[in-house]
N, C-alpha and C positions, 0 to 999 in steps of 0.2 A: 881201848876205842879208837885211837890211835892209828894203832897198826891195822883195823879194819878199814879204815878211812882209805890206808895208805894202799891197801891190796884193790877195793875197789877200784881207787883212783888209778893204780896202774892196769888194772886190768880192761878198764874202760880207752886207755891212750891207746895199750895194746893193741884193741880189737880195733880200732880206726885208723892207726898207721900200717896196721897188716895187710888191711884192706885196697890195694893199690887206688883201685876206682875212685874209692872216698877218698881217699889223698888229693887224684887229679883233680877231681870234679868239683872239690869243696876247697880246697888251696889252692892250687893252679891256676885253674881255667877262670874264676872269675876274675881275679885280678888283672890276670892276661886281656881277658877279653875288654874289660875296664878301661885299662890301658891303650887298648887298640882302638877301641870306640872311640874315646874319649881325643886321641892325637890324632886321630880320621877325621874327625868334627871337627876338630882346632882348624886343621890347615883346610876343609872344607869351607868353615864359616870366613875364613879371610880370604877364599878366590869369589865368594858369592856377591859382593857386592862389586867386584872389579869384571874386567874383560880380558880377553886375551889380548897378551904386552903389544904383538901384532897389527892389533887394530887400531883405526883408524876413524874415529866418528865423523859424521859427515852432518854439517850443518849450515842453516840457509839463514842470512842474516841479511834485514831490511834496515836501510838507514844505519850501516854500521858507523857509530862515532869512532874519529881517532885517539878519543881518550880510552875507549875501551879494547880497540885494536892494539894498543902497545902491552894492552896484561893480557892479551889472549894468545898472545905473538909465540910464545913458548911453550904453550899446553902441548901440540902435537895434536891438534883437530885440522881436520878440513875445512875451511871455510869457505862459502861460497856467498856473493853477495847479490840480493836479488831486488826487484821493483815489482810494484803491481798490489793486489788484494792479498797475496799468498795463501790462495785457496787451493792450490796446484798444490804446492808445498805441502800443506798441511794436509793433505787429501795422504800424500805419499809417506807423510809421517804415520797417520792411522794404520796405513795399510806395510807398516814396518820396511819400508825402500829406504827411509833416509832416520835420522836421529833426530835432531830439533829443527823448529824454525822460532827464530828470534826477531823480533817487532820493535824497535826502538824509535822514540819519536823523529820527528824530520829534524829537527836542529835540537837535539840532545844535549849537547854541550853549552848551546847559548841559553836553553830554559836552567841548566841548574845554575848558571852562573848568575839569573835574573833572580832564580827562584829564592824565597826565605822560607826557611825551616817551620811550620809551623802554619805557614799564611796559604790560605788554599790549596788547591791541588794539584799532588806535586807529579813530576813525570812519571809516566807510567812507561814500564817495559814489560813488555809479554812475551812468555817462554812457553812454546808448545810441544811436547813431548809423548810418548807414549809409554804409560807406565808396564805395559805386559810386555816390552821388549828391556832386556836387562842392560842393551847397549844404550838404549833412550835414556833410560833414567841414569844410567853411568856420567852420561855426558850432563844431560837436566844437573847433576848433584854437583859437576866441576863447575856448571857457568853461575851456579846459584851462589857457589865458595866463592868465584871470583865476584861477584857485584854483592855481594854479603859485605864482602872485606872491604870493596870502594864503598859501599854506600856507609860504613862506618866512617873512613876516610873523612866523606863528605858530611857526617852530622847528620844521616837521616834524608836527602836530598833527593831522594827518587824512590820507587817504589815498585815492585815484581811479584807480578801476580795476584793481585788485589781484589781486580774485578770479580765482584760473585756472579756477574750477569755472563759469565766468559767460561767456557770450558777448557780449561788448558789443557789437561788427559785427556790426549784425543785416541785412545786404546778403546776399540771396540765392545759394548757388553760381554759382547761372546767370549773375547780374549781375558776380559777380568775374570769372569765368570771361571774361564779354564785356569787361569794363574791360580788365582786360590784354592780351589777344589783340587787342582792336582798337587797342589803343595802338599796338602793335608789328607785327604782322603785317602790315596794310596798307603800312605801310612798305618792309619788308622784301620783300615781293611784288613790289611795284612795281619795286625794286632790281633783283628776280631776273629778271622778265621783261626789263626796259632793259638788263640785261647781258647776256644771251640774246640780246638784238637785235642790239646791239653786236660779238657776238663773232663773228657770220656775215654781217650784212647791206652791211659794210662790202667785203668782199673779195669779194662776189658782182659786185656794179658797180662801184666805183674800183678794186679789185683788176682786175677787166679792163681796164678803162681804161689803167690802167697797164702791163699786160703785150699792150695792144693786140691781144687776142680778143674784144673788145666788135665789133668790125668783122665777126667772119667771123658772128656773131648778128644783126647788122644787115643784111647783105646777103642773108639767107635771106628766103623767100617768107612768113615768118609776118609778122602783123600786130605793130605796136609795142604795142599794147594790150594783145595776148595775151604777149608777151615779160615786159611791166612785172607783169602778172597772176601768170604763172608764177614769175617770180622771188618774186613779194612774197607768193604762197601757201606754195612751197616753204620758203622762209625762217622765215615764221612757223608752220610745223608744228616746225621744229627748235629755234624760238627759245622755240616752248611749251613742248616737251618739257622741253626745259632748266631753264627758270624754274617747272615743275610739279615736276621731279625737287629742287629746292632747297627748293620752298615744302613738300613732303613730308618731307623731312628736317628743316627747322625744328620745323613744326607740330607733328609727333611728339614731338619732343625738348622743346617748352616745357613741357608740364605736369611734367616731372623737372627741370625747369632753375627753374621758378618751389617747386617742393618745398621745405618751410620757409618759404618768405616769405610765402605767403599760401597758406590751406588751403581744397581746394574746388575748386580747378582741374582740369578735366576736358573734354577734347575730346568726350565721347558727347554733350554736351548737345545739341551740331552734328546737325541732320536731315540725311535725303540731300535735300530741298529746297532746304536751305541751300547744300549743296554742288553742287547743279545749278546754282543763279544765279550760284556762285562762279565757276564752270568757263564761262560762257559770256561773264562779264564779263571774264574772263584772255583769254578768244581773242578777244574785239573788241578788247581792250586791246592786245594781243600782235600782230595785224594792222595797228592804227593805228599802231602805234610802227615795225614792221618798213616800213610804207609809205613815213614821215615820215622817217627814215634811211637808206631807199632813194634818196630824193629828193636828201636832203643828199649822199649819195656821186656820185651822178651831176653832183651842180655840184662837186667837188673832185677836183683831177689825180690824187691817189691817196691809196692807203689812209692812209698818216701824215696827209695834209692833213684826211680825212675824222675821224680822230680828234682831230684839233684841234680843228675844226670842233662837234662833236659833244658833245664834253666838259662843255662851260660847261651845256649840257641836262641833265646830271644833276646837278645843281644846283637846277634847275628842279623836277624832278621830286621831289626830295627835300622844298623847299620845300612842292610841293603837298600829300605826306605827311604834315605837319606841321598842316596847316589844322584838320582835322576834329579832330586830337589835342586842340588848344587851345580847341574850343569851348565855350560856357557852358552849362552845366547841362544842362537836358532840351530846349534849342530845338528847333524844326523846320525842316529845311533845305528853304530855297523852292526849287520844282521848276525854276527859272530855271538856279540852281547844276549842275541835269544835265545842261544842254545845254553845258556847258563841256568838250570833249573832254580825257580822260586823268583831269582834276580828279574828271570824274563818275565813274571808275572806283574812285578813291578812297573816293569819298562811299557808294558802293556797299558797295566792300569794308570800311570802318568799320563800315557796318552791318548787315551779314552777321554778322560777327564781334562785333556788341553786339547780337545780335539786336533791331535796331531800324529792320528796310528794309521799305519797299512794293516789290513786284513791278511796280507801275506805273513807279517810280521805275530797277528797274534795266532794264526794256524800253526807256524814255526811251534811258538813258547806250550801251545797246547800239545804239540805232537812230543817237544823233548820232555815235557811233566809227566805225559801217559807212558812213555819209554822207561824215564827213573822210577815210575812207579810200579811198572813191571819187573825192573831187577830188583826192587825193595820186597814185591813179593814174592819172587825166586828165594832172595834172602829169607823172609821168614819163613817161609818153607823149610830152606835148610835148617832152619834152628828149630825148629819144630821136629823133626827130626832129632834132633841130637838129645840127647837125655841128659849130658852134661850141662847143656844150656837150661833146658827145661825143668829139671828136678835139681838143679843146683842150690845150696844151703847158706 
C-alpha cells in the first residue's frame, strides 16, 4: 500500500512540475504579484496624507497672536495676516485657491491668561479648510496638531472648531461627492466588469476545448476572424450587462451608505453627459477585457487552467485602480497616460466621478482600447488557426 501511495504521490508531483505554465501561474505569479501590490500600496499610502515636498501651503490668519506665531514659524507655511470679515478669503478656500483661513479672537493671549479652565466659554479658534483639496487637508492637520499640542500645554484653555452652527469645511457639495465617489467607484466598477468577463469568457473557449466541441466550430465554413469576433461581441454583451447591473446597485446605495459620514453626498450632481461618457468607457473596457481573457482561454487547456492563469491579473486591475486614488493635489494627468489600455479607463472613470475630465481624453482612451481589442482579435484568430494550440492535451 505504501508503494502505491508513493507512486501516486510521485506521479502527481511530476505532472505538476513538468507543466511550466502551471508552475509559473500557481507558484511564482501569485507571490510576485502580491509582493508588488503591497509594496506599491505601502508607498502610495505613505504619500496619501502628504503633499509634494516643494509645495508651500498658503494660509490666511486673522488676529495672529504672538504665542502662536512662534510655534508655526518653522513649519514652512506661507502666512498672510488679514483683517475684516474673511468672506473673501473663505471663498478662496472654497474655490481651492488658498489652503486655510484661521480666525483667532482679537485678544487671544490676554483671554488665555484670564480664562480659568471649566469656567464659562473658552476662547474659540476657527479654522476653515477644504476637505476636497489634499493640500488644504494637509495644512489643516498640521495646524490642528500644533494647536492641540499647545492646548494640552495650557490645560485646555481654548477650543478649535467646536461651534456646531458654523461649517468649517468649505468644500462644495459637488466636490465632496466627487471625492468620495471618485475614490471608490472606479475600483468597484473595474472589478465588476472584470468579474463579469471572467464568469463568461473562459467557459466559451476553454470550456469548448475541454469538451471537444471547438472542433465542430472550426470545421464550419465560417472564417476564423468571424468566429473570434462573434464570441467576443456576444461575451462582451453578457459581461457588460453583469457589470452594469452591479454598478447600478452600488451607485444607488452609496448616498445612503455615506449618510452621516459626510454631508451633501448626492448622485444627482452627475449629468446625462457624464453618464454617456461613462457608458462609452465601460463598453470599450468590457470588450477589451473579454478579448484579453479569450486569448488566455484559447491558450489554456481547460477552464480550470484558465482560472489559474487569469487570477494574478485581478491584482493588476486592482493596482491600476489605486493609482489615481493616491495622486497628489490637482495635478493634470499627461495625455500619454491615456494611451495605456485599461489604465486609461480607470483615469477616465476617476475623472468623470470627480467632475474633472476632458472629452478628448475619453475619446483617446476609447480609441486605444478598441485598437488593442483589434490586435487581440487578430491574435485569437491566429490561435484558432493553430491545431497545436486548439487541440493541445
